[in-house]
C-alpha positions in Angstrom: 23.0 8.6 6.5 26.6 7.9 5.4 29.0 10.9 5.4 32.7 11.3 5.0 34.3 14.0 7.1 36.9 16.4 5.5 39.6 14.8 7.7 38.7 11.3 6.4 38.7 12.7 2.8 42.1 14.2 3.3 43.5 10.9 4.8 42.0 8.9 1.9 43.6 11.4 -0.5 47.0 11.0 1.2 46.8 7.2 1.1 45.8 6.9 -2.6 48.5 9.4 -3.5 51.2 7.4 -1.6 51.8 10.1 1.0 50.5 8.1 3.9 50.4 4.3 4.4 47.0 2.5 4.5 45.5 1.6 7.8 45.0 -2.1 6.7 45.6 -4.3 3.8 43.9 -7.6 2.9 46.1 -9.7 0.7 45.6 -12.7 -1.6 41.8 -13.1 -1.5 39.3 -13.8 -4.3 37.3 -10.6 -4.4 33.7 -10.6 -5.8 33.2 -7.6 -8.0 29.4 -7.1 -7.9 29.6 -4.5 -10.6 31.1 -6.8 -13.2 30.0 -10.1 -11.8 33.6 -11.5 -11.7 35.5 -13.2 -8.9 39.2 -12.2 -9.2 42.3 -12.3 -7.0 42.8 -8.8 -5.7 44.4 -7.1 -2.7 42.5 -4.4 -0.8 43.9 -1.4 1.0 42.0 0.7 3.5 42.2 4.3 4.8 40.3 4.0 8.1 36.7 3.2 7.3 37.1 3.6 3.6 38.4 1.5 0.8 41.4 3.2 -0.9 42.4 0.6 -3.5 41.4 -2.8 -4.9 44.0 -4.5 -7.1 47.6 -5.6 -7.0 49.5 -3.9 -4.2 52.7 -4.1 -6.2 51.1 -1.9 -8.9 49.3 0.4 -6.4 51.9 3.1 -5.8 50.9 3.0 -2.1 53.2 3.7 0.8 53.9 0.9 3.2 55.5 0.7 6.6 55.4 -1.3 9.8 52.2 0.5 11.0 50.0 -1.2 8.3 47.8 -4.1 9.6 48.1 -7.0 7.2 45.4 -9.7 6.9 46.1 -12.8 4.8 43.0 -13.9 2.9 44.7 -16.5 0.7 42.3 -19.2 -0.2 39.3 -17.1 1.0 36.6 -15.2 -0.8 35.8 -11.6 0.0 32.2 -10.2 -0.7 30.5 -7.0 0.3 28.7 -6.7 3.6 25.1 -7.8 3.2 22.1 -5.4 3.2 18.7 -6.2 4.7 16.3 -4.0 2.6 13.1 -4.5 4.7 13.7 -5.0 8.4 11.1 -4.8 11.2 13.6 -4.3 14.1 11.1 -4.5 17.0 9.9 -8.1 16.8 10.4 -8.8 20.5 14.1 -7.9 20.0 15.0 -4.2 19.6 17.1 -2.6 16.8 20.5 -2.8 18.5 20.0 -6.4 19.6 19.0 -7.3 16.1 22.0 -5.4 14.7 24.3 -7.3 17.0 23.0 -10.6 15.8 22.8 -9.6 12.1 26.4 -8.3 11.9 27.8 -11.6 13.2 26.1 -13.2 10.1 27.5 -10.6 7.7 24.7 -8.0 7.5 26.2 -4.6 7.8 23.2 -2.4 6.9 19.5 -2.5 7.8 16.7 -0.5 6.2 14.1 -0.4 9.0 10.5 0.1 9.9 9.8 2.9 12.4 6.2 2.0 13.3 6.5 1.2 17.1 8.6 4.3 17.7 6.5 6.4 15.3 3.4 5.5 17.2 4.7 6.0 20.8 7.5 8.5 20.7 7.4 12.3 20.2 8.8 13.4 16.9 12.0 14.9 18.4 12.5 11.6 20.3 12.3 9.6 17.1 14.7 11.9 15.2 17.1 11.8 18.2 17.0 8.0 18.1 17.9 8.1 14.5 21.0 10.1 15.3 22.0 8.1 18.4 21.9 4.8 16.5 24.5 6.0 14.0 27.2 4.7 16.3 25.8 1.1 16.3 27.7 -1.8 14.8 25.4 -1.8 11.7 24.3 1.1 9.5 20.6 2.0 10.2 18.4 3.5 7.5 14.7 4.1 8.1 11.2 4.3 6.6 8.8 7.2 7.1 5.3 5.7 7.7 2.3 7.2 5.8 -0.3 5.1 7.4 -1.0 2.9 10.5 -1.6 -0.8 10.6 -4.7 -0.4 12.8 -7.8 1.7 13.0 -7.2 5.1 14.7 -9.7 7.5 16.1 -9.9 10.9 14.6 -7.7 12.6 17.2 -5.0 9.9 17.0 -5.0 10.1 13.2 -4.8 13.9 13.2 -1.9 13.8 15.8 0.2 10.8 14.9 -0.2 11.2 11.1 -0.3 14.9 10.9 1.1 16.0 7.6 3.7 18.2 9.2 4.9 15.4 11.5 5.1 12.9 8.7 7.0 15.3 6.4 9.5 16.2 9.2 10.4 12.6 9.6 10.7 12.1 5.8 13.1 15.1 5.8 15.5 13.2 8.0 18.7 12.2 6.1 18.5 8.8 7.9 15.1 8.0 6.1 15.5 6.5 2.7 11.9 5.6 1.9 8.2 6.2 2.7 5.9 3.3 3.6 5.3 0.5 3.7 1.9 1.4 2.4 -0.2 -1.3 4.2 -3.4 0.8 3.8 -3.0 2.2 0.2 -6.7 2.4 -0.7 -7.0 6.0 0.6 -4.1 6.9 -1.7 -6.1 5.6 -4.7 -9.2 7.3 -3.5 -7.5 10.7 -3.4 -6.7 11.2 0.2 -5.0 14.6 0.0 -2.8 14.2 3.1 -1.4 10.8 2.0 -0.9 11.9 -1.5 0.9 15.1 -0.4 3.2 13.1 1.9 4.0 10.7 -0.9 4.8 13.5 -3.2 7.0 15.1 -0.5 8.9 11.8 -0.1 9.5 11.6 -3.9 10.7 15.3 -3.9 13.2 14.3 -1.2 14.5 11.5 -3.4 13.0 8.8 -1.2 11.7 5.5 -2.4 8.1 4.4 -1.8 7.5 0.9 -0.5 4.2 -0.8 -1.3 2.4 -3.6 0.5 -0.1 -5.2 -1.9 -0.3 -9.0 -1.5 -2.4 -10.6 -4.2 -3.0 -7.3 -5.9 -4.1 -7.3 -9.6 -2.0 -6.0 -12.4 -4.4 -3.0 -12.6 -4.1 -2.1 -8.9 -0.3 -2.5 -9.0 -0.2 -0.3 -12.2 -2.2 2.4 -10.5 0.1 2.4 -7.4 3.1 2.5 -9.7 1.6 5.5 -11.6 1.2 7.4 -8.3 4.9 6.8 -7.3 5.2 3.4 -5.6 8.6 2.1 -6.5 9.0 -1.3 -4.7 7.0 -4.1 -3.1 7.9 -7.2 -1.1 4.5 -9.0 -1.0 4.8 -11.4 -4.0 3.4 -14.8 -3.0 3.9 -16.5 -6.4 6.5 -16.3 -9.2 3.7 -14.8 -11.4 3.3 -12.0 -8.9 7.0 -11.4 -8.9 7.0 -11.1 -12.7 3.9 -8.8 -12.6 5.8 -6.3 -10.4 9.0 -6.5 -12.5 7.0 -5.7 -15.7 5.6 -2.6 -14.0 9.0 -1.4 -13.0 8.9 -2.3 -9.3 12.1 -3.1 -7.4 10.8 -6.5 -6.2 11.9 -8.0 -2.9 11.6 -11.8 -2.3 10.6 -12.6 1.2 11.5 -15.5 3.5 10.1 -14.9 7.0 8.6 -16.7 10.0 5.0 -16.3 8.5 5.9 -16.8 4.9 9.0 -19.1 4.6 8.5 -19.5 0.9 11.7 -18.2 -0.8 12.6 -21.7 -2.2 9.2 -21.9 -4.0 9.4 -18.3 -5.3 12.9 -18.9 -6.7 11.9 -22.3 -8.3 9.1 -20.5 -10.1 11.2 -17.5 -11.1 13.9 -19.8 -12.5 11.4 -21.1 -15.0 11.4 -17.7 -16.8 14.0 -16.7 -19.4 16.2 -13.7 -18.9 15.3 -12.9 -15.3 16.2 -9.3 -14.5 18.2 -10.2 -11.4 19.4 -6.6 -11.0 15.7 -5.7 -10.0 15.5 -8.2 -7.2 16.3 -8.2 -3.5 15.8 -10.6 -0.6 14.5 -9.9 2.9 13.7 -11.7 6.2 10.8 -9.2 6.6 10.7 -9.0 10.4 11.3 -12.7 11.3 10.7 -13.3 15.0 13.6 -14.6 17.2 13.1 -18.3 16.9 13.4 -18.1 13.1 16.8 -16.3 13.4 18.3 -19.5 14.8 19.0 -20.4 11.2 20.9 -17.1 10.5 20.0 -13.9 8.8 20.7 -12.7 5.3 23.3 -15.5 5.0 20.4 -17.9 5.4 18.6 -16.3 2.5 21.7 -16.6 0.4 22.1 -20.3 1.3 18.5 -21.0 0.3 19.0 -19.2 -3.1 22.1 -21.1 -3.8 20.4 -24.4 -3.0 17.7 -23.6 -5.5 20.3 -23.1 -8.3 20.4 -19.3 -8.4 23.8 -18.2 -9.9 26.0 -17.2 -7.0 26.8 -13.9 -8.5 23.1 -13.0 -8.9 22.4 -14.2 -5.3 25.1 -12.0 -3.8 24.1 -9.0 -5.9 20.5 -9.3 -4.6 21.8 -8.6 -1.0 24.6 -6.1 -1.8 24.7 -3.9 -4.9 21.0 -4.2 -5.8 19.6 -2.7 -2.5 22.4 -0.2 -2.4 21.6 1.0 -5.9 17.9 1.0 -5.3 18.2 3.2 -2.1 20.8 5.4 -3.8 23.5 4.3 -1.4 25.8 2.6 -3.9 28.4 5.3 -3.8 29.0 4.3 -0.1 28.0 0.7 0.4 27.1 -2.5 -1.5 30.4 -3.2 -3.2 34.2 -3.7 -2.6 35.5 -0.7 -4.6 37.5 2.4 -4.0 35.7 5.2 -2.1 33.2 2.8 -0.5 33.0 1.9 3.2 35.1 -1.1 4.1 32.2 -3.5 4.8 33.6 -6.9 3.8 32.7 -10.5 4.6 35.4 -13.1 4.6 34.0 -16.4 3.3 35.5 -19.9 2.9 33.8 -20.0 -0.6 30.9 -18.5 -2.5 28.7 -21.4 -1.6 29.2 -20.8 2.1 27.6 -17.4 2.8 28.0 -17.4 6.6 31.2 -15.4 7.1 34.4 -16.5 8.9 34.9 -12.9 9.7 33.2 -9.5 9.2 35.0 -6.3 8.5 32.6 -3.5 9.4 33.9 0.0 8.4 37.4 -1.2 8.5 37.4 -3.1 11.8 36.9 -6.8 12.4 33.7 -7.5 14.3 34.1 -9.3 17.6 31.2 -11.2 19.3 29.2 -9.0 21.7 29.8 -9.8 25.3 26.5 -8.3 26.6 23.2 -7.1 25.4 23.3 -3.6 23.9 21.2 -0.9 25.5 18.7 0.9 23.3 18.8 4.7 23.9 15.1 5.1 24.4 14.0 7.2 27.4 12.3 5.0 30.0 8.5 5.7 30.1 5.4 3.9 31.2 3.8 1.7 28.6 0.4 1.4 30.2 -1.8 3.0 32.8 -2.0 2.4 36.5 -5.5 0.8 36.5 -6.5 -2.8 37.3 -8.8 -5.2 35.4 -11.5 -7.1 37.3 -12.8 -10.5 36.2 -16.4 -9.3 35.9 -15.3 -6.8 33.2 -14.4 -9.6 30.8 -17.7 -9.9 29.0 -18.0 -10.3 25.2 -20.6 -7.9 23.7 -23.4 -9.5 21.7 -24.9 -8.4 18.3 -28.5 -7.2 18.0 -29.3 -10.7 16.9 -28.0 -12.2 20.1 -24.8 -13.8 18.6 -21.2 -13.2 19.4 -18.3 -12.5 16.9 -15.8 -15.3 16.5 -12.4 -14.7 15.0 -11.4 -17.8 13.1 -7.7 -18.1 12.4 -7.0 -19.3 8.9 -3.3 -19.0 9.4 -1.1 -17.1 11.8 -2.4 -13.7 10.6 -5.4 -14.1 8.3 -8.8 -14.5 9.9 -12.5 -15.2 9.0 -15.6 -14.0 10.8 -18.4 -16.1 12.1 -21.4 -15.0 14.2 -22.3 -17.8 16.7 -24.6 -18.5 19.6 -23.6 -17.1 23.0 -21.6 -19.8 24.7 -22.6 -21.1 28.1 -20.5 -19.9 31.0 -20.3 -20.9 34.6 -19.1 -18.7 37.4 -15.9 -17.2 36.0 -15.3 -19.9 33.4 -16.1 -18.1 30.2 -16.3 -21.3 28.1 -16.9 -25.0 28.9 -13.9 -27.2 28.7 -15.0 -29.0 25.5 -15.4 -25.7 23.6 -12.8 -25.1 20.9 -12.9 -21.3 21.3 -11.2 -18.9 23.6 -12.3 -15.5 24.8 -10.2 -12.7 23.5 -10.1 -9.0 24.6 -8.2 -5.9 23.5 -7.8 -3.5 26.4 -6.7 0.1 26.0 -3.3 0.4 27.7 -4.6 3.6 29.3 -7.6 1.8 30.7 -10.5 3.6 28.9 -12.1 0.7 26.9 -12.3 -3.0 26.2 -13.2 -4.8 23.0 -14.1 -8.5 23.2 -14.8 -11.5 21.0 -14.0 -15.2 20.8 -11.2 -16.7 18.8 -10.8 -20.2 17.3 -7.4 -21.6 16.4 -5.2 -20.1 19.0 -5.5 -23.2 21.2 -8.0 -24.8 23.4 -7.5 -25.1 27.1 -5.6 -21.9 27.8 -6.6 -20.3 31.1 -5.0 -16.9 30.7 -2.6 -15.4 28.1 -1.7 -11.7 28.3 0.5 -9.7 25.9 1.5 -6.1 25.4 3.1 -7.1 22.2 0.4 -6.0 19.7 0.1 -3.9 16.7 -1.8 -1.2 18.6 0.5 -1.4 21.7 -2.6 -2.1 23.8 -3.1 -5.2 26.0 -4.2 -8.5 24.4 -5.9 -11.0 26.7 -6.8 -14.6 25.6 -8.2 -17.4 27.7 -11.3 -19.1 29.3 -10.9 -18.3 33.0 -11.8 -14.7 33.8 -10.1 -14.7 37.2 -6.9 -16.0 35.8 -7.2 -13.6 32.8 -7.6 -10.5 35.1 -4.6 -11.7 37.1 -2.5 -12.1 34.0 -3.6 -8.7 32.7 -2.7 -6.9 35.9 0.6 -8.7 36.1 1.6 -7.3 32.6 0.3 -3.8 33.5 2.2 -3.7 36.8 5.4 -4.7 35.1 5.2 -2.2 32.3 4.7 -4.8 29.5 5.4 -8.4 28.7 4.0 -11.7 27.6 2.5 -13.8 30.5 0.7 -17.1 30.5 -1.1 -18.6 33.5 -2.2 -22.2 33.4 -3.7 -24.2 36.3 -2.6 -21.5 38.7 1.1 -21.7 37.6 3.2 -19.5 35.3 3.6 -21.4 32.0 5.5 -18.6 30.3 6.8 -15.1 31.0 8.8 -12.7 29.0 9.1 -9.1 30.2 9.0 -6.4 27.5 10.2 -3.3 29.2 10.9 -1.2 26.1 7.6 0.5 25.1 5.8 -2.7 26.1 7.0 -4.2 22.8 10.7 -5.1 23.1 12.9 -7.2 25.3 16.3 -6.0 26.6 17.7 -9.5 26.0 20.1 -10.5 23.2 18.6 -12.3 20.2 20.5 -15.4 21.1 18.9 -15.3 24.6 15.5 -14.7 23.0 15.7 -17.6 20.5 15.3 -20.5 23.0 12.7 -18.5 25.0 10.5 -17.9 21.9 11.1 -21.5 20.7 9.8 -22.6 24.1 6.7 -20.4 23.7 5.9 -21.9 20.3 6.3 -25.4 21.6 4.0 -24.8 24.6 1.4 -23.2 22.4 1.6 -26.1 19.9 0.9 -28.4 22.8 -2.1 -26.3 23.7 -3.5 -26.6 20.2 -1.9 -23.7 18.2 -1.1 -25.2 14.8 0.2 -22.3 12.7 3.7 -21.0 12.0 4.2 -18.1 14.3 2.1 -17.2 17.3 4.0 -14.0 17.9 2.7 -12.7 14.6 -0.8 -13.7 15.7 -0.4 -11.6 18.9 0.7 -8.7 16.8 -1.9 -8.8 14.1 -5.2 -9.6 15.9 -5.6 -5.8 16.1 -4.1 -5.0 12.6 -6.7 -3.7 10.1 -4.5 -4.0 7.0 -5.3 -7.8 6.9 -8.5 -9.6 6.3 -11.1 -10.2 7.7 -12.0 -9.4 11.3 -9.9 -7.5 14.0 -10.1 -6.1 17.5 -9.9 -2.3 17.5 -10.4 0.7 19.6 -13.9 1.1 18.0 -14.9 -2.5 18.6 -14.8 -5.8 16.6 -14.4 -4.6 13.0 -15.0 -6.3 9.6 -12.0 -5.0 7.7 -13.4 -5.3 4.2 -16.8 -3.8 4.9 -15.3 -1.3 7.4 -18.2 -1.8 9.8 -18.2 -2.3 13.6 -19.8 -5.7 14.4 -19.9 -5.1 18.1 -18.8 -1.9 19.8 -16.1 -1.5 22.4 -17.2 -1.3 26.1 -16.3 1.8 28.0 -14.5 1.3 31.3 -15.4 3.2 34.5 -12.4 4.8 36.2 
């Protein structure tokens, strides 16, 4: 939420009327006007956080004295602060550590997913977090979730996604959209609660974000008719155009699992009269290693390299998202009455800023990791896992389910003979599969299967970073797996890999079992190291962190680990049930 106090309004009035001097002026720069698409030499005068004037200071009628801070931008280009319209701010990093990284690269506003907080915090805690993050170096705007990304039991669904709870979050002034709708089929089938919450969001003036990769024109049309206003899941230029034809605000993605922005833009540039004002760009929750290349500035660089007109490229990350989210009277442009979020560039073709003015103050590099104001709480239970509990249930036909990774997140199911095991070795060394278990973080159940494609000779890999926030366990040595699981449980979350009796990788995740308290720059080499080590062990896809997250995510095909058991997502049937734990 962006608000102007009466005192700020009065100061702004006094500055524009020449009764008080501006707090700062920036002289001599080339200012990008994203409203007209022109780059012109202009001066800028500020009244605290707000822009008071853009034009020639000699013609402004403003009052000047020695108190005014003067910045010389001669030979430089000034563009609005960038806006990330679709952030997942809990991808090992937490929202404030992401903000600290993003603002150094010119992004001054984030529109963020709430899911990990939505699933684990009480409503009042989540709403309080929204308020407390308003003092961060970046403006936070949020989504209100209408569905989970995993299978919930009836009690969980009734509690977490109670209509009253969802609507109270949608009522927050910090929430600008509902979604993303990763499980939209109930909406089309007439689910009364979901449709009521969608209508409530629309009545509050909120946008509705879809999630429909590969959806047909007919399905997209149905969703649009019901109120979906945007979608970020285009995987071809044709899919982009399909959404544009239906009136969607269409976001082009470049992330650690779909780094395909260059291909999307190349295809889009083949069309005549592209409606660039209906397009945005997003990193869509890229994990830390991917951020070594930058943030929104990296997307801009890719767009410019593909031949997108620079004006259109900058509009896609400034005025377009600001207008879409109905924030353009406050952010998204360099114009009077807007917040003074301004990037100082060497030229339009170099989008990484030389300096970032955020609400009227130049950003300085952070000297320490920011602390997220989330009340400390236990992530998991106080139980222990024993090696003899790690048994994969069989089907009635005497086979076991195998999750075959097609890429980092898409899977296929096969039912295969029960593998031979010896002592606590769950698989022979030559087997190309690993055992995989999802363990309730409170210790009540275990769901087991086998997985192919995560690697080969991995003894024990444990992670509390999952879509369900339960414990994921992968490996072939039951004793080492139990030890790794108990290590993560005792330390209140983390990623832990034991190999040949030694620690191959460890990353504590003390915030809700999902987030590190390190800076993004500290996390980048750690996560790069994890990717390299898993590649050495046989993992061949783009982003193993997303694999950890989505092995329990039922909004993607085809087979997942859930609290009900191993589930075929499309058929919505349980292949093998979960095992209940004793004590």
